[in-house]
MDTraj code that builds the backbone (N, CA, C; nanometers):
import mdtraj as md
import numpy as np

residues = "ARG TYR TRP ALA ASP ALA SER MET ALA SER SER TRP SER LEU ARG GLU ASP PHE MET GLN VAL ASP GLN THR ALA ALA ALA LEU ILE ALA ILE CYS ARG ASP THR LEU SER ARG PRO SER GLU GLU ALA GLU ALA LEU VAL ARG THR ARG TRP PRO ALA VAL GLU LYS GLY ALA GLU ALA LEU VAL LYS MET VAL ARG GLU ASP GLY TRP HIS ALA PRO ALA CYS ASP LEU TRP GLU THR LEU SER GLY THR PHE VAL TYR THR ASN ALA GLY ILE TYR GLN ALA LEU LEU GLN SER SER ARG MET ALA ALA ARG ALA GLY ARG ALA ASP ILE ALA ALA HIS TRP THR GLU LEU CYS ARG LYS MET LYS ALA ALA THR ILE ALA ILE HIS THR GLY GLU TYR PHE PRO ARG GLY MET ALA GLY TYR ASP GLU PRO ASP MET ALA ALA ASP SER SER THR LEU GLY ILE SER GLU PRO TYR GLU MET LEU SER PRO SER VAL PRO GLU GLU ARG ARG LEU ILE GLU THR ASN LEU GLU PHE ILE GLU ARG SER LEU SER HIS THR LEU PRO ASP GLY GLY THR GLY ILE ARG ARG".split()
xyz = np.array([
    [6.4007, 7.1817, 5.6136],
    [6.4183, 7.2724, 5.6048],
    [6.5572, 7.2314, 5.7258],
    [6.6087, 7.3989, 5.7366],
    [6.7313, 7.4033, 5.8351],
    [6.7423, 7.5068, 5.9140],
    [6.7845, 7.5184, 6.0337],
    [6.7987, 7.6230, 6.1109],
    [6.8978, 7.7147, 6.0972],
    [6.9283, 7.8420, 6.1275],
    [7.0811, 7.9142, 6.0570],
    [7.2124, 7.8252, 6.1063],
    [7.2264, 7.7969, 6.2252],
    [7.3366, 7.6772, 6.2380],
    [7.3999, 7.5809, 6.2032],
    [7.2734, 7.5537, 6.1050],
    [7.2694, 7.4305, 6.0081],
    [7.2004, 7.2861, 6.0470],
    [7.1282, 7.2983, 6.1660],
    [7.0468, 7.1933, 6.2312],
    [6.9341, 7.2062, 6.1708],
    [6.8748, 7.0708, 6.1246],
    [6.7475, 7.0067, 6.1102],
    [6.6615, 7.0783, 6.1722],
    [6.5678, 7.1328, 6.1071],
    [6.4511, 7.2435, 6.1425],
    [6.3206, 7.1558, 6.1251],
    [6.2077, 7.1928, 6.1979],
    [6.0627, 7.1536, 6.1585],
    [6.0044, 7.1387, 6.0140],
    [5.9641, 7.0280, 6.0193],
    [5.9018, 7.0707, 5.8469],
    [5.7622, 6.9851, 5.8375],
    [5.6676, 7.0026, 5.8100],
    [5.5132, 6.9305, 5.7584],
    [5.5272, 6.8882, 5.6486],
    [5.6326, 6.8823, 5.5657],
    [5.6051, 6.8715, 5.3998],
    [5.6942, 6.7269, 5.4134],
    [5.6694, 6.6254, 5.4534],
    [5.7703, 6.5160, 5.4869],
    [5.7400, 6.4188, 5.3583],
    [5.6503, 6.3792, 5.3080],
    [5.6277, 6.3176, 5.2069],
    [5.6763, 6.3482, 5.0666],
    [5.7035, 6.3255, 4.9904],
    [5.7853, 6.3280, 4.8414],
    [5.6927, 6.4107, 4.7606],
    [5.5631, 6.3731, 4.7676],
    [5.5000, 6.4397, 4.6776],
    [5.4243, 6.5973, 4.7089],
    [5.4909, 6.6270, 4.8633],
    [5.3856, 6.7235, 4.9129],
    [5.5244, 6.8605, 4.9751],
    [5.6412, 6.8485, 4.8758],
    [5.7627, 6.9290, 4.8770],
    [5.6996, 7.0802, 4.8732],
    [5.7286, 7.1700, 4.9193],
    [5.6940, 7.3048, 4.9036],
    [5.8010, 7.3722, 4.8285],
    [5.8057, 7.3303, 4.6969],
    [5.9087, 7.4084, 4.6101],
    [5.9034, 7.5412, 4.5816],
    [5.7949, 7.6262, 4.5878],
    [5.7633, 7.7197, 4.5729],
    [5.8503, 7.7964, 4.6683],
    [5.8965, 7.7585, 4.7994],
    [5.9775, 7.8206, 4.8853],
    [6.0964, 7.7903, 4.8518],
    [6.1370, 7.7102, 4.7871],
    [6.2907, 7.7070, 4.7460],
    [6.2921, 7.7785, 4.6170],
    [6.2137, 7.8068, 4.5445],
    [6.2308, 7.8899, 4.4390],
    [6.2359, 8.0362, 4.4903],
    [6.1501, 8.0780, 4.5808],
    [6.1467, 8.1977, 4.6251],
    [6.2821, 8.2406, 4.6769],
    [6.3420, 8.1251, 4.7724],
    [6.4803, 8.1571, 4.8058],
    [6.5693, 8.1743, 4.7058],
    [6.5941, 8.0885, 4.5887],
    [6.6585, 8.1118, 4.5099],
    [6.6430, 8.2661, 4.4058],
    [6.5309, 8.2918, 4.3981],
    [6.5272, 8.4106, 4.3394],
    [6.5513, 8.5142, 4.4336],
    [6.5596, 8.4829, 4.5592],
    [6.5885, 8.6193, 4.6489],
    [6.7758, 8.6504, 4.6508],
    [6.8041, 8.5237, 4.6498],
    [6.9568, 8.5166, 4.6631],
    [7.0301, 8.5598, 4.5300],
    [6.9632, 8.5190, 4.4121],
    [6.9888, 8.5713, 4.3234],
    [6.9764, 8.7369, 4.2358],
    [6.8739, 8.7955, 4.2506],
    [6.8482, 8.9199, 4.2775],
    [6.9470, 9.0242, 4.3691],
    [6.9663, 8.9724, 4.5057],
    [7.0198, 9.0234, 4.5642],
    [7.1590, 9.0117, 4.5216],
    [7.2244, 8.9195, 4.5112],
    [7.3640, 8.9143, 4.4425],
    [7.3764, 9.0038, 4.3329],
    [7.2822, 9.0094, 4.2252],
    [7.3199, 9.0896, 4.0931],
    [7.2561, 9.2245, 4.1038],
    [7.1869, 9.2682, 4.1730],
    [7.1820, 9.3749, 4.1725],
    [7.3044, 9.4771, 4.2427],
    [7.3911, 9.4192, 4.3462],
    [7.5110, 9.4668, 4.3807],
    [7.6069, 9.5335, 4.3006],
    [7.6743, 9.6378, 4.3353],
    [7.7955, 9.6803, 4.2470],
    [7.8728, 9.5947, 4.1976],
    [7.9497, 9.5981, 4.0530],
    [7.9965, 9.4681, 4.0064],
    [8.1073, 9.4242, 4.0911],
    [8.1923, 9.4964, 4.1531],
    [8.2779, 9.4169, 4.2442],
    [8.2181, 9.3453, 4.3605],
    [8.1427, 9.3868, 4.4040],
    [8.0928, 9.3327, 4.5357],
    [7.9858, 9.2010, 4.4943],
    [7.9396, 9.2177, 4.3588],
    [7.8746, 9.1111, 4.3021],
    [7.9697, 9.0139, 4.2503],
    [8.0842, 9.0289, 4.2115],
    [8.1946, 8.9181, 4.1825],
    [8.2125, 8.8638, 4.3127],
    [8.2040, 8.9154, 4.3933],
    [8.2563, 8.8436, 4.5447],
    [8.1443, 8.7641, 4.6041],
    [8.0399, 8.8226, 4.5816],
    [7.8971, 8.7025, 4.6241],
    [7.8684, 8.6091, 4.5742],
    [7.8848, 8.6321, 4.3852],
    [7.8629, 8.5174, 4.3061],
    [7.9703, 8.4103, 4.3879],
    [8.1323, 8.4368, 4.3726],
    [8.2062, 8.3328, 4.4338],
    [8.1247, 8.2527, 4.5683],
    [8.0736, 8.3158, 4.6553],
    [8.0608, 8.2430, 4.7646],
    [7.9271, 8.1930, 4.7584],
    [7.8569, 8.2799, 4.7086],
    [7.6988, 8.1865, 4.6870],
    [7.6622, 8.0687, 4.5871],
    [7.7509, 8.1092, 4.4905],
    [7.7082, 8.0309, 4.3631],
    [7.6763, 7.8982, 4.4071],
    [7.7572, 7.8111, 4.4805],
    [7.7623, 7.6759, 4.4995],
    [7.6286, 7.6170, 4.5760],
    [7.5819, 7.6883, 4.6324],
    [7.4379, 7.7055, 4.7016],
    [7.3475, 7.6942, 4.6165],
    [7.3577, 7.8366, 4.5000],
    [7.2423, 7.8539, 4.3813],
    [7.2463, 7.7305, 4.3297],
    [7.3452, 7.6655, 4.3106],
    [7.3752, 7.6114, 4.1901],
    [7.3102, 7.4574, 4.2321],
    [7.3211, 7.4030, 4.3831],
    [7.2205, 7.2831, 4.4584],
    [7.1156, 7.3391, 4.4242],
    [7.0684, 7.4199, 4.4726],
    [6.9086, 7.4481, 4.4710],
    [6.8571, 7.4415, 4.3377],
    [6.9166, 7.5089, 4.2470],
    [6.8767, 7.5183, 4.1070],
    [6.8350, 7.3655, 4.0515],
    [6.9532, 7.3184, 4.0855],
    [6.9521, 7.1423, 4.0403],
    [6.8607, 7.0727, 4.0976],
    [6.8527, 7.0878, 4.2142],
    [6.7371, 6.9977, 4.2834],
    [6.5993, 7.0737, 4.1805],
    [6.5917, 7.1916, 4.1434],
    [6.4550, 7.2349, 4.1009],
    [6.4470, 7.1598, 3.9615],
    [6.5722, 7.1742, 3.8937],
    [6.5935, 7.0965, 3.7444],
    [6.5241, 6.9426, 3.7676],
    [6.5882, 6.8722, 3.8620],
    [6.5446, 6.7384, 3.8712],
    [6.3452, 6.7020, 3.8859],
    [6.3430, 6.8546, 3.9386],
    [6.1788, 6.8110, 3.9384],
    [6.1005, 6.8581, 3.8093],
    [6.1395, 6.8851, 3.7387],
    [6.1105, 6.9885, 3.6288],
    [6.0862, 6.8331, 3.5011],
    [5.9643, 6.7841, 3.4499],
    [5.9776, 6.6730, 3.3981],
    [5.9808, 6.7363, 3.2162],
    [5.9863, 6.6265, 3.1507],
    [5.9975, 6.6459, 2.9822],
    [5.8708, 6.7467, 2.9158],
    [5.7726, 6.7380, 2.9794],
    [5.6557, 6.7950, 2.9552],
    [5.6654, 6.9390, 2.9922],
    [5.7634, 7.0326, 3.0652],
    [5.7661, 7.1515, 3.0925],
    [5.6834, 7.1898, 3.2164],
    [5.6174, 7.0692, 3.2817],
    [5.5635, 7.0723, 3.4332],
    [5.6275, 7.0219, 3.5412],
    [5.6269, 7.0854, 3.6719],
    [5.6753, 7.0304, 3.7631],
    [5.6813, 6.8784, 3.7888],
    [5.7207, 6.7828, 3.8601],
    [5.6788, 6.6815, 3.9231],
    [5.5541, 6.7169, 4.0519],
    [5.5100, 6.6248, 4.1081],
    [5.4009, 6.6647, 4.2210],
    [5.4912, 6.7454, 4.3397],
    [5.3915, 6.8193, 4.3737],
    [5.4261, 6.9117, 4.4842],
    [5.3169, 6.9957, 4.5698],
    [5.3172, 7.0243, 4.6891],
    [5.2092, 7.0984, 4.7264],
    [5.1776, 7.2164, 4.6676],
    [5.0770, 7.2741, 4.6816],
    [4.9978, 7.4056, 4.6322],
    [5.0419, 7.4898, 4.7042],
    [5.0084, 7.6457, 4.6713],
    [5.0387, 7.7442, 4.7328],
    [4.9672, 7.7403, 4.8669],
    [4.8602, 7.7154, 4.8913],
    [4.7716, 7.6985, 5.0069],
    [4.8067, 7.5681, 5.1089],
    [4.9316, 7.4952, 5.0439],
    [4.9388, 7.3799, 5.1298],
    [4.8262, 7.2772, 5.1572],
    [4.7610, 7.2785, 5.0632],
    [4.6242, 7.1962, 5.0856],
    [4.5971, 7.0436, 4.9880],
    [4.6914, 7.0713, 4.8628],
    [4.6832, 6.9844, 4.7500],
    [4.8311, 6.9249, 4.7052],
    [4.8385, 6.8279, 4.6685],
    [4.9113, 6.7745, 4.6029],
    [4.8901, 6.7571, 4.4461],
    [4.9745, 6.8207, 4.3675],
    [4.9990, 6.8178, 4.2400],
    [5.0731, 6.8917, 4.1261],
    [5.0426, 6.9659, 4.0295],
    [5.1322, 7.0053, 3.9271],
    [5.0238, 7.1230, 3.9075],
    [5.1005, 7.2734, 3.9317],
    [5.0386, 7.3744, 3.9465],
    [5.0818, 7.4935, 3.8525],
    [5.0197, 7.6172, 3.8264],
    [5.0478, 7.7063, 3.7765],
    [5.2091, 7.7912, 3.8551],
    [5.1141, 7.8208, 3.9729],
    [5.1940, 7.8883, 4.0736],
    [5.3132, 7.8557, 4.0822],
    [5.3193, 7.7362, 4.1396],
    [5.4768, 7.6322, 4.1418],
    [5.5558, 7.6806, 4.0180],
    [5.4983, 7.6371, 3.9138],
    [5.5800, 7.5989, 3.7706],
    [5.6089, 7.7584, 3.7309],
    [5.5516, 7.8801, 3.7481],
    [5.5846, 7.9953, 3.7442],
    [5.7079, 8.0633, 3.8562],
    [5.7182, 7.9848, 3.9811],
    [5.7936, 7.9993, 4.0668],
    [5.9110, 7.9201, 4.0124],
    [5.9240, 7.8089, 4.0144],
    [6.0433, 7.7437, 3.9769],
    [6.1245, 7.8024, 3.8269],
    [6.0011, 7.8468, 3.7283],
    [6.0810, 7.9248, 3.5863],
    [6.1734, 8.0519, 3.6303],
    [6.0886, 8.1142, 3.7678],
    [6.1928, 8.2570, 3.7558],
    [6.2750, 8.2175, 3.8477],
    [6.2853, 8.1185, 3.9331],
    [6.4138, 8.0678, 4.0159],
    [6.5167, 7.9878, 3.9069],
    [6.4746, 7.9406, 3.7867],
    [6.6034, 7.8785, 3.7060],
    [6.6201, 8.0310, 3.6277],
    [6.5087, 8.1327, 3.5462],
    [6.5830, 8.2286, 3.4974],
    [6.6789, 8.2900, 3.5986],
    [6.6693, 8.3079, 3.6732],
    [6.7863, 8.3961, 3.8078],
    [6.9002, 8.3112, 3.8086],
    [6.8759, 8.1621, 3.8429],
    [7.0096, 8.1236, 3.8728],
    [7.0861, 8.0999, 3.7470],
    [7.0025, 8.1073, 3.6290],
    [7.0688, 8.0659, 3.4897],
    [7.1642, 8.2508, 3.4635],
    [7.1176, 8.3462, 3.5183],
    [7.2305, 8.4558, 3.5384],
    [7.3132, 8.4400, 3.5952],
    [7.3110, 8.3792, 3.7286],
    [7.3881, 8.3580, 3.8275],
    [7.5117, 8.2736, 3.7628],
    [7.4573, 8.1664, 3.7046],
    [7.5505, 8.0702, 3.6423],
    [7.6535, 8.1342, 3.5574],
    [7.5929, 8.2435, 3.4330],
    [7.6573, 8.3411, 3.3614],
    [7.7546, 8.4031, 3.4323],
    [7.7211, 8.4573, 3.5034],
    [7.8264, 8.5188, 3.6231],
    [7.9245, 8.4844, 3.6720],
    [7.9338, 8.3457, 3.7128],
    [8.0072, 8.2207, 3.7466],
    [8.0690, 8.1651, 3.6699],
    [8.0419, 8.2229, 3.5217],
    [8.1475, 8.1544, 3.4343],
    [8.0926, 8.0360, 3.3759],
    [7.9758, 7.9678, 3.4024],
    [7.9034, 7.8469, 3.3711],
    [7.7970, 7.9001, 3.2715],
    [7.8452, 7.9461, 3.1543],
    [7.7425, 7.9527, 3.0427],
    [7.7057, 7.7970, 3.0010],
    [7.7295, 7.6796, 3.0546],
    [7.6762, 7.5850, 2.9466],
    [7.5431, 7.5587, 3.0716],
    [7.5733, 7.5414, 3.1989],
    [7.4478, 7.5134, 3.2825],
    [7.3505, 7.6645, 3.2478],
    [7.3734, 7.7821, 3.2400],
    [7.3274, 7.8869, 3.1964],
    [7.2226, 7.8845, 3.0630],
    [7.2810, 7.8282, 2.9954],
    [7.1820, 7.7980, 2.8699],
    [7.1169, 7.6957, 2.8874],
    [7.1510, 7.5504, 2.9783],
    [7.0444, 7.4755, 3.0061],
    [6.9243, 7.5480, 3.0772],
    [6.9219, 7.5902, 3.1812],
    [6.8549, 7.6115, 3.2756],
    [6.7488, 7.7236, 3.1871],
    [6.8138, 7.7935, 3.0773],
    [6.7440, 7.9186, 2.9776],
    [6.6085, 7.8133, 2.9052],
    [6.6874, 7.7452, 2.8774],
    [6.6235, 7.6489, 2.7730],
    [6.5379, 7.5717, 2.8397],
    [6.5201, 7.5427, 2.9727],
    [6.4346, 7.4974, 3.0785],
    [6.3219, 7.5630, 3.1222],
    [6.3510, 7.6882, 3.1295],
    [6.2835, 7.8157, 3.1428],
    [6.1667, 7.8374, 3.0022],
    [6.2214, 7.8206, 2.8635],
    [6.1407, 7.8352, 2.7905],
    [6.0322, 7.7337, 2.7698],
    [6.0899, 7.6121, 2.7831],
    [5.9873, 7.4777, 2.7971],
    [5.8940, 7.4984, 2.9190],
    [5.9287, 7.5404, 3.0126],
    [5.8183, 7.5617, 3.1167],
    [5.7141, 7.6788, 3.0829],
    [5.7592, 7.7488, 3.0271],
    [5.6374, 7.8721, 2.9863],
    [5.5869, 7.8782, 2.8908],
    [5.6394, 7.8125, 2.7604],
    [5.5481, 7.7372, 2.6866],
    [5.4323, 7.6416, 2.7591],
    [5.4757, 7.5697, 2.8057],
    [5.3796, 7.4312, 2.8801],
    [5.2619, 7.5004, 2.9483],
    [5.3216, 7.6263, 3.0225],
    [5.2031, 7.6996, 3.1165],
    [5.1215, 7.7436, 3.0472],
    [5.1632, 7.8340, 2.9608],
    [5.0679, 7.9308, 2.8601],
    [4.9870, 7.8525, 2.7592],
    [5.0434, 7.7239, 2.7597],
    [4.9524, 7.6177, 2.6193],
    [4.8038, 7.5697, 2.7384],
    [4.8269, 7.5942, 2.8428],
    [4.6803, 7.5421, 2.9022],
    [4.6016, 7.6664, 2.9528],
    [4.5983, 7.7932, 2.8958],
    [4.5081, 7.9106, 2.8658],
    [4.4233, 7.8858, 2.8150],
    [4.2903, 7.8893, 2.8918],
    [4.1476, 7.8425, 2.7996],
    [4.1072, 7.9407, 2.7131],
    [4.1582, 8.0511, 2.6970],
    [4.1096, 8.1499, 2.6309],
    [4.0214, 8.2334, 2.7060],
    [4.0190, 8.2031, 2.8422],
    [3.9665, 8.3063, 2.9596],
    [4.0484, 8.2916, 3.0714],
    [4.1130, 8.1504, 3.1200],
    [4.1724, 8.1799, 3.2218],
    [4.2546, 8.0472, 3.2314],
    [4.3756, 8.0641, 3.3349],
    [4.4730, 7.9435, 3.3468],
    [4.4207, 7.8709, 3.4605],
    [4.3864, 7.7469, 3.4136],
    [4.3267, 7.6232, 3.5207],
    [4.4313, 7.6037, 3.6362],
    [4.4094, 7.5715, 3.7213],
    [4.5084, 7.5648, 3.8665],
    [4.6428, 7.5065, 3.7767],
    [4.6380, 7.4022, 3.7147],
    [4.7393, 7.3090, 3.6860],
    [4.7144, 7.1737, 3.6307],
    [4.7833, 7.1149, 3.6301],
    [4.7631, 6.9947, 3.5838],
    [4.6948, 6.8779, 3.6357],
    [4.6213, 6.7689, 3.6012],
    [4.5884, 6.6400, 3.6645],
    [4.6655, 6.5521, 3.5916],
    [4.7529, 6.5046, 3.6544],
    [4.8470, 6.3930, 3.5702],
    [4.9461, 6.4633, 3.4803],
    [4.9579, 6.3880, 3.3117],
    [5.0365, 6.4340, 3.2241],
    [4.9587, 6.5151, 3.1298],
    [4.8169, 6.4652, 3.1087],
    [4.7401, 6.4860, 2.9862],
    [4.6648, 6.6101, 3.0147],
    [4.6014, 6.6041, 3.1251],
    [4.4942, 6.6763, 3.1367],
    [4.4804, 6.8200, 3.2234],
    [4.4997, 6.9258, 3.1767],
    [4.4470, 7.0505, 3.2970],
    [4.3665, 6.9790, 3.4491],
    [4.3949, 7.0560, 3.5332],
    [4.3124, 7.0780, 3.6327],
    [4.2144, 7.2056, 3.5982],
    [4.0760, 7.1725, 3.5755],
    [4.0395, 7.2868, 3.5133],
    [3.9893, 7.3756, 3.6358],
    [4.0031, 7.3629, 3.7557],
    [3.9587, 7.4681, 3.8775],
    [4.0221, 7.6084, 3.8775],
    [3.9334, 7.6909, 3.8976],
    [4.0244, 7.8336, 3.9077],
    [4.0743, 7.8488, 4.0540],
    [4.1939, 7.9173, 4.0518],
    [4.2562, 7.9274, 4.1515],
    [4.3051, 8.0680, 4.1688],
    [4.2941, 8.1329, 4.2527],
    [4.3661, 8.2738, 4.2505],
    [4.5051, 8.2741, 4.3055],
    [4.5896, 8.1489, 4.2655],
    [4.6985, 8.1529, 4.3162],
    [4.7610, 8.1418, 4.1871],
    [4.7088, 8.1670, 4.0711],
    [4.7599, 8.1562, 3.9389],
    [4.7772, 8.2735, 3.8582],
    [4.7425, 8.3895, 3.9960],
    [4.7842, 8.5411, 3.9477],
    [4.9281, 8.5463, 3.9721],
    [4.9945, 8.4522, 4.0327],
    [5.1462, 8.4777, 4.0392],
    [5.2155, 8.4296, 3.9310],
    [5.1611, 8.4037, 3.7993],
    [5.2283, 8.3957, 3.6781],
    [5.3099, 8.5030, 3.6207],
    [5.2192, 8.6063, 3.6439],
    [5.2594, 8.7854, 3.6424],
    [5.3175, 8.8137, 3.7772],
    [5.2798, 8.7926, 3.9072],
    [5.3594, 8.8619, 3.9954],
    [5.3190, 8.7719, 4.1132],
    [5.4186, 8.7111, 4.1811],
    [5.5288, 8.7746, 4.1870],
    [5.6015, 8.7270, 4.0942],
    [5.6086, 8.6018, 4.0190],
    [5.6957, 8.5353, 3.9468],
    [5.7231, 8.6116, 3.7629],
    [5.6682, 8.6984, 3.7436],
    [5.7314, 8.7508, 3.6137],
    [5.7531, 8.6574, 3.4803],
    [5.6400, 8.5398, 3.4907],
    [5.6659, 8.4231, 3.3648],
    [5.5873, 8.5268, 3.2876],
    [5.5114, 8.5977, 3.2845],
    [5.4539, 8.6830, 3.1714],
    [5.4639, 8.8073, 3.2298],
    [5.4624, 8.8871, 3.1135],
    [5.4755, 9.0411, 3.1485],
    [5.3931, 9.1425, 3.0966],
    [5.3072, 9.2158, 3.1662],
    [5.2126, 9.2882, 3.1164],
    [5.2634, 9.3823, 2.9904],
    [5.3908, 9.4121, 2.9902],
    [5.4530, 9.4985, 2.8825],
    [5.4291, 9.4078, 2.7288],
    [5.4293, 9.2910, 2.7461],
    [5.3967, 9.1870, 2.5994],
    [5.3025, 9.1757, 2.5731],
    [5.1884, 9.2449, 2.4636],
    [5.0753, 9.2511, 2.4543],
    [5.0068, 9.1342, 2.4840],
    [5.0525, 9.0116, 2.3840],
    [4.9866, 8.8893, 2.4144],
    [4.9980, 8.8449, 2.5552],
    [5.1205, 8.8258, 2.6057],
    [5.0955, 8.8070, 2.7617],
    [5.0201, 8.9180, 2.8320],
    [5.0032, 9.0133, 2.8205],
    [4.9176, 9.1075, 2.9020],
    [4.7624, 9.0494, 2.8862],
    [4.7511, 9.0133, 2.7389],
    [4.6008, 8.9470, 2.7433],
    [4.5423, 8.8509, 2.8404],
    [4.6567, 8.7730, 2.8352],
    [4.6455, 8.6276, 2.9243],
    [4.6565, 8.6717, 3.0655],
    [4.7101, 8.7907, 3.1028],
    [4.7182, 8.8322, 3.2543],
    [4.5774, 8.8791, 3.2556],
    [4.5328, 8.9604, 3.2013],
    [4.4172, 9.0080, 3.1873],
    [4.2999, 8.8906, 3.2211],
    [4.2770, 8.8362, 3.0974],
    [4.1391, 8.7299, 3.0923],
    [4.1872, 8.6747, 3.1991],
    [4.2926, 8.6408, 3.2733],
    [4.3122, 8.5052, 3.3824],
    [4.2108, 8.6008, 3.5066],
    [4.2752, 8.7435, 3.5314],
    [4.2468, 8.8345, 3.6665],
    [4.0919, 8.8564, 3.6114],
    [4.0138, 8.8619, 3.5293],
    [3.8830, 8.9050, 3.4649],
    [3.8232, 8.7801, 3.5531],
    [3.8159, 8.6662, 3.4802],
    [3.7764, 8.5488, 3.5164],
    [3.7880, 8.4963, 3.6707],
    [3.9245, 8.5104, 3.7531],
    [3.9170, 8.4802, 3.8689],
    [3.8114, 8.6106, 3.9643],
    [3.8227, 8.6980, 3.9189],
    [3.7371, 8.8349, 4.0153],
    [3.6058, 8.7712, 3.9503],
    [3.5371, 8.7433, 3.8513],
    [3.4047, 8.6667, 3.8366],
    [3.3765, 8.5643, 3.9122],
    [3.4772, 8.4386, 3.9086],
    [3.4667, 8.3309, 3.9725],
    [3.4709, 8.2929, 4.0989],
    [3.5463, 8.3971, 4.1782],
    [3.6025, 8.3635, 4.3265],
    [3.5783, 8.5007, 4.3904],
    [3.5103, 8.5707, 4.3462],
    [3.4799, 8.7084, 4.4354],
    [3.3931, 8.6497, 4.5471],
    [3.3838, 8.7204, 4.6617],
    [3.2973, 8.7213, 4.7189],
    [3.2735, 8.8394, 4.8375],
    [3.1519, 8.8553, 4.8927],
    [3.1462, 8.9760, 5.0013],
    [3.1867, 8.9483, 5.1408],
    [3.2704, 8.9968, 5.1704],
    [3.3012, 9.0253, 5.3166],
    [3.2066, 9.0719, 5.4281],
    [3.1840, 9.0127, 5.5454],
    [3.1345, 9.0409, 5.6469],
    [3.0928, 9.2020, 5.6329],
    [3.2112, 9.2927, 5.6113],
    [3.2015, 9.4509, 5.6531],
    [3.1380, 9.4948, 5.5249],
    [3.1206, 9.4406, 5.4424],
    [3.0950, 9.4719, 5.3061],
    [3.1720, 9.4770, 5.2037],
    [3.2999, 9.4678, 5.2132],
    [3.3879, 9.4811, 5.1104],
    [3.3646, 9.3184, 5.0179],
    [3.4731, 9.3518, 4.9240],
    [3.4770, 9.2394, 4.8143],
    [3.6246, 9.1474, 4.8310],
    [3.6247, 9.0204, 4.8535],
    [3.7669, 8.9776, 4.8770],
    [3.7593, 8.8804, 4.7632],
    [3.8454, 8.8019, 4.7225],
    [3.8879, 8.7007, 4.6377],
    [3.9463, 8.5561, 4.7164],
    [3.8480, 8.4741, 4.6713],
    [3.8867, 8.3202, 4.7702],
    [3.9786, 8.2661, 4.6605],
    [4.0513, 8.2003, 4.7537],
    [4.1707, 8.1231, 4.6591],
    [4.1075, 8.0324, 4.5972],
])
top = md.Topology()
chain = top.add_chain()
for i, resn in enumerate(residues, 1):
    res = top.add_residue(resn, chain, resSeq=i)
    for name in ("N", "CA", "C"):
        top.add_atom(name, md.element.get_by_symbol(name[0]), res)
traj = md.Trajectory(xyz[None], top)
């Protein structure tokens, strides 16, 4: 992490397998969406100034994506586990999707096509572990899903929009996952309300 003046800031993610790549993804998503939401002339000027940062950030994420469509080990949303997670995969997916749109605007159709294809692979890998009832937390190594239920998997639809409720099959996956999490992770709060454990 860095301060606004470019000096090194504090960080608690010093281990290589415990990097908070979901935060890198979130920053790229915000930069790209802000840039591309502007009126055409303003967007063009912002693309020119922001593209170098977006390209560097996206390339760092690309290097973390394995051949099987999953990210290399990183920390989870809750900053407690190191591994490969649905939440983080969805975050990287959306960051690369938005970055590919920026690449196209920057005249880099080659990079845009590569990142879009990588997004397709990541989405397919993530959907493939849906059990019929829910999305497991992620992958335990390269071959086996980490079967734990984790509310972070809700991030596959919101905020990261890897799956869309407007696509019937994707809506089914979103709904079954939500229903499973509600059944598995609900608990009663001291005030009588209901909460979802992580």
